[in-house]
C-alpha positions as CSV (number, residue, x, y, z in Angstrom):
1,M,-0.1,0.4,0.0
2,T,1.2,3.5,-0.9
3,G,2.3,6.2,1.7
4,I,3.6,9.5,2.5
5,K,7.4,8.5,2.3
6,D,6.7,6.3,-1.0
7,V,5.4,10.1,-2.4
8,A,7.9,11.5,-1.0
9,E,10.3,9.5,-2.6
10,H,9.0,10.1,-5.7
11,A,9.0,13.2,-5.5
12,G,12.4,14.2,-4.3
13,L,11.2,15.9,-1.5
14,S,10.9,15.0,2.1
15,V,8.1,13.6,4.0
16,A,7.6,17.3,5.7
17,T,7.5,18.8,3.0
18,V,4.9,16.5,1.1
19,S,2.8,16.1,4.3
20,R,2.8,20.5,4.0
21,A,1.8,20.9,0.8
22,L,-0.9,17.5,0.4
23,S,-2.5,19.2,3.7
24,G,-2.5,22.8,3.0
25,K,-0.6,23.7,5.9
26,G,2.5,25.5,6.3
27,H,4.6,27.1,3.7
28,V,5.0,25.3,0.7
29,S,6.9,26.8,-2.9
30,P,4.6,26.5,-6.2
31,A,7.1,24.1,-7.7
32,S,7.0,21.8,-4.8
33,R,3.3,21.6,-4.2
34,E,2.9,20.8,-7.8
35,R,5.5,18.0,-7.4
36,A,3.8,16.4,-4.2
37,R,0.4,16.6,-6.2
38,A,2.0,14.7,-9.4
39,A,3.2,12.7,-7.4
40,A,0.5,11.6,-4.8
41,A,-1.5,11.2,-8.1
42,E,0.9,8.9,-10.3
43,L,0.8,7.0,-7.2
44,G,-2.5,7.3,-6.2
45,F,-2.3,8.4,-2.6
46,V,-5.0,10.3,-0.6
47,L,-3.9,11.7,2.6
48,S,-5.5,10.9,5.7
49,Y,-7.6,13.7,6.6
50,H,-9.4,11.4,9.0
51,A,-5.6,10.0,11.2
52,S,-4.4,13.7,10.3
53,S,-7.8,15.5,12.6
54,L,-7.4,12.8,14.9
55,A,-3.3,13.7,15.4
56,S,-3.9,17.7,15.3
57,G,-7.2,18.0,16.5
58,R,-8.3,19.8,13.2
59,T,-10.9,19.2,10.5
60,H,-9.6,21.1,7.9
61,N,-13.3,22.5,7.2
62,V,-14.2,25.3,7.5
63,G,-18.1,26.5,8.1
64,L,-19.4,29.3,6.0
65,V,-23.0,31.1,7.1
66,V,-25.3,32.9,4.4
67,P,-28.6,34.1,4.5
68,S,-28.8,32.4,1.1
69,V,-27.1,30.8,-2.1
70,H,-29.6,32.6,-4.9
71,R,-28.1,36.0,-4.3
72,W,-25.4,37.0,-6.6
73,F,-23.6,38.6,-3.9
74,Y,-23.6,35.6,-1.5
75,S,-23.2,32.8,-4.3
76,A,-19.9,35.4,-4.9
77,V,-18.6,35.5,-2.1
78,V,-19.3,31.1,-1.6
79,E,-17.0,31.2,-4.5
80,G,-13.9,33.2,-3.9
81,A,-14.1,31.6,-0.4
82,S,-14.4,28.0,-1.6
83,A,-11.8,28.6,-4.3
84,A,-9.5,29.5,-1.5
85,L,-10.2,26.5,0.9
86,L,-9.0,24.2,-2.3
87,E,-6.2,25.4,-3.1
88,A,-5.3,25.3,0.4
89,G,-7.1,21.9,0.9
90,Y,-9.8,22.5,3.0
91,D,-13.1,21.9,2.8
92,L,-16.3,23.5,3.0
93,T,-19.3,23.1,5.1
94,L,-22.1,25.6,3.6
95,Y,-24.8,26.6,6.3
96,N,-27.7,28.6,4.1
97,I,-30.0,29.8,7.3
98,G,-32.4,31.0,4.6
99,E,-35.4,33.3,5.8
100,N,-36.5,30.0,8.4
101,P,-35.3,31.2,11.6
102,A,-35.9,27.5,13.4
103,R,-33.4,26.8,10.8
104,R,-30.8,30.0,11.8
105,H,-31.3,28.8,15.3
106,S,-30.6,25.3,15.1
107,V,-27.2,26.2,12.7
108,F,-26.0,28.6,15.5
109,S,-27.1,26.4,18.1
110,D,-26.4,23.1,17.2
111,F,-24.6,22.4,14.1
112,L,-21.7,25.0,14.8
113,L,-21.2,23.8,17.9
114,R,-20.7,20.2,17.4
115,K,-16.5,21.2,16.5
116,R,-16.5,20.0,13.1
117,V,-15.1,22.5,11.6
118,D,-11.5,25.1,12.1
119,A,-13.1,28.4,11.7
120,V,-15.7,29.9,10.5
121,I,-17.3,32.9,8.1
122,A,-20.2,34.4,9.0
123,V,-21.7,36.5,6.1
124,S,-24.4,39.6,6.1
125,L,-25.9,38.1,9.4
126,E,-25.7,40.8,12.7
127,L,-25.8,38.2,15.2
128,S,-27.4,38.2,18.1
129,E,-26.1,38.3,22.1
130,S,-27.3,34.6,22.2
131,E,-25.2,33.5,18.8
132,T,-22.1,35.6,19.1
133,R,-21.6,33.9,22.6
134,Q,-22.2,30.8,20.9
135,L,-20.1,31.2,18.0
136,H,-17.3,32.5,20.7
137,A,-17.9,29.2,22.8
138,M,-16.6,26.8,19.9
139,H,-12.7,28.6,20.5
140,R,-12.1,28.8,16.9
141,P,-11.2,31.7,14.5
142,I,-14.5,33.4,13.4
143,V,-14.3,36.2,10.8
144,G,-17.9,38.1,9.5
145,I,-18.1,39.9,5.9
146,G,-20.6,42.6,5.9
147,G,-20.4,43.8,9.1
148,P,-19.0,43.8,12.4
149,L,-19.5,41.1,14.7
150,P,-18.6,41.8,18.7
151,G,-15.4,39.9,19.4
152,A,-14.7,38.6,15.8
153,S,-12.4,39.5,13.0
154,T,-14.7,41.5,10.1
155,I,-14.3,42.5,6.6
156,R,-16.7,44.7,5.0
157,I,-17.2,47.5,3.0
158,N,-18.2,51.4,3.3
159,D,-21.9,51.2,2.0
160,A,-22.3,54.8,2.9
161,G,-19.3,55.8,1.2
162,I,-19.6,54.1,-1.9
163,A,-23.7,55.0,-2.6
164,M,-22.0,59.0,-1.7
165,Q,-18.9,57.6,-4.4
166,A,-21.8,56.6,-6.8
167,T,-24.2,59.6,-6.8
168,N,-21.4,61.8,-7.0
169,H,-19.9,60.1,-10.1
170,L,-23.7,61.5,-11.1
171,L,-24.0,64.2,-10.1
172,G,-20.4,64.9,-11.5
173,L,-22.1,64.7,-15.2
174,G,-24.3,67.7,-14.6
175,H,-27.5,65.5,-13.0
176,S,-29.4,67.0,-10.7
177,K,-32.9,64.9,-11.3
178,I,-31.6,61.8,-9.5
179,A,-33.7,58.9,-8.2
180,H,-33.0,55.8,-5.6
181,I,-33.9,52.5,-5.6
182,T,-33.2,50.9,-2.5
183,G,-33.8,47.8,-0.6
184,N,-37.2,46.7,1.2
185,E,-37.8,46.8,4.7
186,A,-37.4,43.0,4.8
187,Y,-33.3,43.8,3.5
188,D,-33.1,46.4,6.3
189,Q,-32.9,43.0,9.0
190,D,-28.9,42.9,8.9
191,F,-26.2,45.7,9.8
192,Q,-29.4,48.1,7.9
193,L,-27.4,47.6,4.5
194,P,-30.4,49.6,2.0
195,G,-31.0,51.7,5.2
196,T,-27.2,53.1,5.1
197,R,-26.9,52.8,0.8
198,R,-30.1,55.6,1.0
199,S,-28.5,58.0,3.8
200,G,-25.1,58.1,1.6
201,F,-27.5,58.8,-1.3
202,E,-28.9,62.0,0.5
203,K,-26.0,63.1,1.8
204,A,-24.3,63.2,-1.2
205,M,-27.2,64.8,-2.9
206,N,-28.0,67.0,0.3
207,D,-24.5,68.4,-0.1
208,A,-24.6,69.2,-3.9
209,G,-27.5,71.3,-3.3
210,C,-30.1,69.0,-5.1
211,K,-34.0,68.0,-4.0
212,V,-33.9,64.5,-2.5
213,R,-37.4,64.0,-3.8
214,P,-39.4,61.2,-1.6
215,E,-41.7,59.8,-4.6
216,W,-38.6,59.2,-6.4
217,I,-37.2,57.3,-3.8
218,V,-38.4,53.7,-4.5
219,T,-37.9,50.0,-2.9
220,A,-37.5,46.5,-4.1
221,D,-36.1,43.2,-3.3
222,F,-33.0,43.6,-4.3
223,T,-33.5,41.1,-7.6
224,I,-33.8,42.4,-11.8
225,E,-37.6,41.2,-11.5
226,G,-38.3,43.4,-8.5
227,A,-36.4,46.2,-9.9
228,Y,-38.1,46.1,-13.2
229,A,-41.6,46.4,-11.0
230,A,-40.6,49.4,-9.0
231,A,-38.5,51.2,-11.6
232,R,-41.7,51.4,-14.2
233,Q,-43.7,52.5,-11.4
234,L,-41.0,55.2,-11.2
235,L,-40.3,55.9,-15.6
236,G,-44.2,55.9,-16.3
237,S,-44.9,59.6,-16.6
238,A,-43.7,60.9,-19.5
239,R,-44.3,64.5,-17.9
240,D,-41.7,64.4,-15.1
241,R,-38.6,61.7,-15.1
242,P,-35.3,61.4,-13.3
243,T,-32.5,61.9,-16.7
244,A,-30.7,59.3,-13.8
245,V,-31.1,56.2,-11.3
246,F,-29.0,54.9,-8.7
247,A,-29.8,51.6,-7.8
248,A,-28.1,50.1,-4.4
249,S,-27.0,47.1,-6.2
250,D,-26.4,46.1,-9.7
251,E,-29.1,43.4,-10.4
252,M,-31.7,46.2,-9.0
253,A,-29.8,48.5,-11.9
254,I,-29.8,45.8,-14.4
255,G,-33.8,45.6,-13.7
256,T,-34.3,49.3,-14.1
257,I,-32.8,49.3,-18.1
258,L,-34.7,46.8,-18.9
259,A,-37.8,48.5,-17.7
260,A,-36.5,51.9,-19.3
261,R,-36.6,50.0,-22.7
262,D,-40.4,49.3,-22.2
263,F,-40.7,53.0,-22.3
264,G,-38.6,53.5,-25.6
265,L,-35.8,55.5,-23.4
266,R,-32.3,54.8,-24.4
267,I,-29.4,54.2,-22.1
268,P,-27.7,56.3,-21.8
269,E,-28.4,59.2,-23.4
270,D,-32.1,59.1,-22.3
271,L,-31.5,57.9,-18.8
272,S,-28.5,57.1,-16.7
273,V,-28.1,54.1,-14.8
274,M,-25.5,53.0,-12.0
275,G,-25.6,50.1,-9.7
276,I,-23.3,49.0,-6.6
277,D,-21.7,45.4,-7.0
278,G,-19.9,44.2,-9.6
279,H,-21.8,41.8,-11.0
280,D,-20.9,40.0,-13.9
281,L,-23.7,41.0,-16.3
282,G,-23.0,44.9,-15.2
283,A,-19.6,44.1,-17.9
284,V,-22.8,42.6,-20.9
285,L,-25.2,45.5,-20.0
286,G,-22.4,48.3,-19.9
287,L,-23.2,49.0,-16.4
288,T,-21.1,51.6,-14.3
289,T,-20.9,50.3,-10.8
290,I,-19.1,49.9,-7.8
291,D,-17.3,46.7,-7.7
292,Q,-17.0,45.8,-4.1
293,D,-15.1,42.2,-5.2
294,A,-17.7,40.1,-3.8
295,K,-15.0,36.9,-4.3
296,G,-11.9,38.8,-3.1
297,Q,-14.1,38.9,0.8
298,G,-14.4,35.4,0.5
299,A,-10.7,34.5,-0.5
300,L,-9.7,36.9,2.2
301,A,-11.7,36.2,5.4
302,V,-10.3,32.7,3.9
303,Q,-6.8,33.5,4.0
304,T,-7.3,35.5,7.8
305,L,-8.6,32.4,9.0
306,L,-5.7,30.0,7.8
307,G,-3.2,32.6,8.4
308,A,-4.6,32.5,12.4
309,I,-5.3,28.8,12.0
310,N,-1.8,27.7,10.3
311,N,0.3,29.8,12.6
312,G,-1.9,28.5,16.0
313,L,-2.4,32.5,16.4
314,V,-5.3,33.8,18.1
315,L,-7.0,35.6,15.4
316,E,-8.1,39.4,17.4
317,P,-10.8,40.9,16.5
318,A,-10.5,43.6,13.8
319,D,-12.2,45.9,11.6
320,A,-11.1,45.4,7.4
321,E,-12.1,48.1,5.2
322,H,-12.3,45.8,1.7
323,P,-11.3,48.9,-1.0
324,T,-14.2,49.0,-3.7
325,K,-13.5,50.4,-7.3
326,L,-15.6,52.4,-9.9
327,V,-16.0,51.1,-12.7
328,V,-17.5,54.1,-15.2
329,R,-19.2,51.9,-18.3
330,N,-21.4,53.1,-21.3
331,S,-25.1,53.2,-18.9
332,T,-24.1,56.9,-17.4
333,A,-23.8,60.3,-19.4
334,V,-24.0,63.9,-19.4
335,P,-27.5,64.9,-19.2
336,K,-29.5,65.8,-22.9
337,A,-29.6,69.9,-22.3
338,V,-33.8,70.6,-21.7
339,V,-35.1,72.3,-24.8
340,T,-37.4,74.9,-23.5
């Protein structure tokens, strides 16, 4: 039966190097990692994670808790985290809690406490005091994405700041009649994201001396379909339309573009539209956006956790602001001159 010593001899590496390369623990050069993996594949050797776990107390598994898997942001974070974990030789256990309170309770009070994971990533979840206490009782590193978690490291973006940046982009083009499509109350539960982005929009408008019209602030559910319906209501009056729309997500911006086309409005000649996210469809549709690098946030969370795990360090609470980028495409332009 092939053992790790056979792989080491075949690869011309030490047993320790092969062990690190195949387990993902510790530093190994890319060339040595490839040699070890190639030798293992040729000999049909698979590292026993069960035996490794018994010896080290580690499971080589990270738990990822998300509110949903069918929303673009969450799926992009999962994709980024999954790729980073696979590269490091770790498994991923996904906990999709949805909108079911009982399922959420089971995840935090039962599944995670079984200690079948080495670390936990919580995405866009504002935890209760009880949930936070239960997580810390695991004595495992925790990283939150999307907002502050008491006693844990957090990766987030400046939602108010990027909403101001998006609005200022439209204001800088000469728009003053700007509408905003935001999330409804259901999406204001965890970290008040819709309200935070709306406040950034309103501050930019007020700072520029532009009127914020209540009837031009409409809500949707962060989906293309929901925003399409909301934008049809917003753009239905031919006598008094905004010249630009800032949507709180790229999917809602895409829904706005589709609704505008129903009324024969050209983008950006008749209506400028921009969003926030960095959604893959944005490049196809030429959407101006603030790219928040969701995949990068997932990968960074994994790197933060594995850095602590592999070095045996306690992960100190920290609040890290993830960089974003304004991506200007052809959905925004200078407004047409008003002919009187």
